N, C-alpha and C positions, 0 to 999 in steps of 0.2 A: 172412486174409479171402480167399476163393476169387475168382479172376478171373472177372468176368461181363460180358456185354454184353446189355442188355435194351432192348426197345422201350418207348415211353412208357407204354403201358397196364400192361405187366408192372412197369415201375419204379414206377408209382403204387401198384400192389398191394403191392410190397415196402415202399414208404414209408408205407403205410396212409392214403393221401389219395385224393381223387377225381382221375380223369385230367384233368379240366378245371382243377383247381388247379394241377396240375403243368404243364399246357399253358400256363396263364396265366404262370407263372414263365419259361417259355421264350419266350412272346410278348413279354413285357416285358423280355426280355434279362437277367433275373436269373441265369438259367442259360444256358449256351451249348453244348448237346450237338451233336456232329457229326451231319450229316444225309446219309443214304445211301438212295437208292431211295425217296425221299419219306417216309422214316421217321427220327425222332430216336433216337439210340442212346445209352444211359447206361452208363458203365463204373463201376467201384468209386469212383473219385475224384468223379465227377459225382453219383453216389447220395449220397455223404457230404456233398457241397456242398448238395444238395437237402435232405437231412435237417437240416443246419445252418440253411438258409434257413427251412425251416418251423418249426424250433425258435425261431429269432429272431422270426419272424412271430407265433407263438403266445404267446411270453413277453413280447415288447415291443410287439406290434401295430405294427411299423414300416411306414412308407410304402415303396412299390416303389423309389423312388429311393435311399433309405437302405439297403434290403435288397440292392439291386444293388451298391452301393459296398462293403458289407461282404462279399458273396459274392465279388466280384472281388478284394478284398484277400486273402481266405482262399484263393481259387483260385491266385493268383500265388505264394503261400507254401507251398502244400500239395503235397508230392511223393508219388508212388505209394507209396514205401517208408515214408512217415510216417503212413500212414492210421490205424494203431492204436497208434503209439508214444507220442505225447504224451497225457498224461491230460487236460489242459485246454489251450485255446487262448484267448488274450485279444485281443479286438479293441479297439482304442483310437481314439476319434474326438475330434479337437481342434476346437473351435469356431473360426470364422473369425478372431476377434480375439485369438487366442493366450491364451485362458483355460485353466484346468485341463482336461485331457482326461477324457472319459467312458470308462470301461472296461466291457466286457462279457466275462464269462468263460463259455466254452462247454465242456461236458463232452465233448470229442471222442471219447475212448476209449469212453465209455458209449454215445454215439450210433452209433459203429462196431459195437459189440456188438449193439445193437438191430437194425441192418441185417443182421448175420449170422444172427440168429434169424428175421428176416422173409423171407430169400432164398428159402426153399421156396414162398412165396406166388407167386413168378413162374411156377412151373410150372402153377399153377391157372388163371392168366389166360393163354390161349394167343394172345391178340391176333389174333383172326380178323377178316377184313374185315366190315364192317357188312352185315347182310342175309343172310349165308351161315351156315347152321346146320350143325353137325357131324352126321354120321349117328348116329342113336341118341340124340339130345339129349332127346327127349320122354320116352323110357323112363328115362333117367338122372335127369331132373328129377322125374318122378313117384316114382321110388324114393327120391330124397333128401327129397321132401315126406312120404313115408310114414314115413321114419325120424325126421324132425322132429316129426311128429304123435305118434309114439309117445313121444318124449322129453318132449313137452309135455302128455301125457295127464292129469297131475295138476295142471296149472296152470290157474287161473281166468283169465277175461278181465280182471278188474280187476287181478290180479297182474301180468299181461302188460303192461297199460297203465301201471302204476306203474313197472315196469322200464324201459319205453321213455321215460317222462318223466324218470326219474332219469338215464338215459344222455344224454338231450338237455340236461338242466340241467348235467350235468358238462361237456359240450362247450362250453357257453356261459359257463362260470365264468371270471372274469377272473384273470389271472396274479397270483401272490402277489408283493408287492414288500416287500423288507425293507431297512432302513437299518443300516449298520454304520459304525464309525469306526475309524480307525487313526491313529497318530502321537501325538506328546506335545504337550500344550498348554504354552505358554510362561508 
């Protein structure tokens, strides 16, 4: 994994989430990126922590408090050299009254590979200050719209709406929960 340092907006593009969602994780102290010159900076380890946090949030729907505790436990045990070495990481949470712990298995290597594939997205989001436009942005925007119009020339409006509805429905889909058993019965 190449060494990177990204601002919040670039990191959100790499993670494939809205900047506000990533900012919420920082504000609720789920993630603790260093702050320099009024910007939060994300390195490889923090990107992977954020990826794991969003993975847990998406699959478990956990509260901010639980998500913070899991992320802090992962952060304290995750070293820079270990980012892609372990295939899975297990998080274990024991209830207060010493019952059997709950285990969550996270495919760490797979999430790190996803980050590697999404790192070029950081170059697209240049994280410019709000209100300032780059020179030539109108011309670039118009040319991209023209390319998109050519690509969509054979698509009807109903097909487009069906694709949008399908994408939104897939995002709202609840996580799959499976039950397995291990151990021998007496």
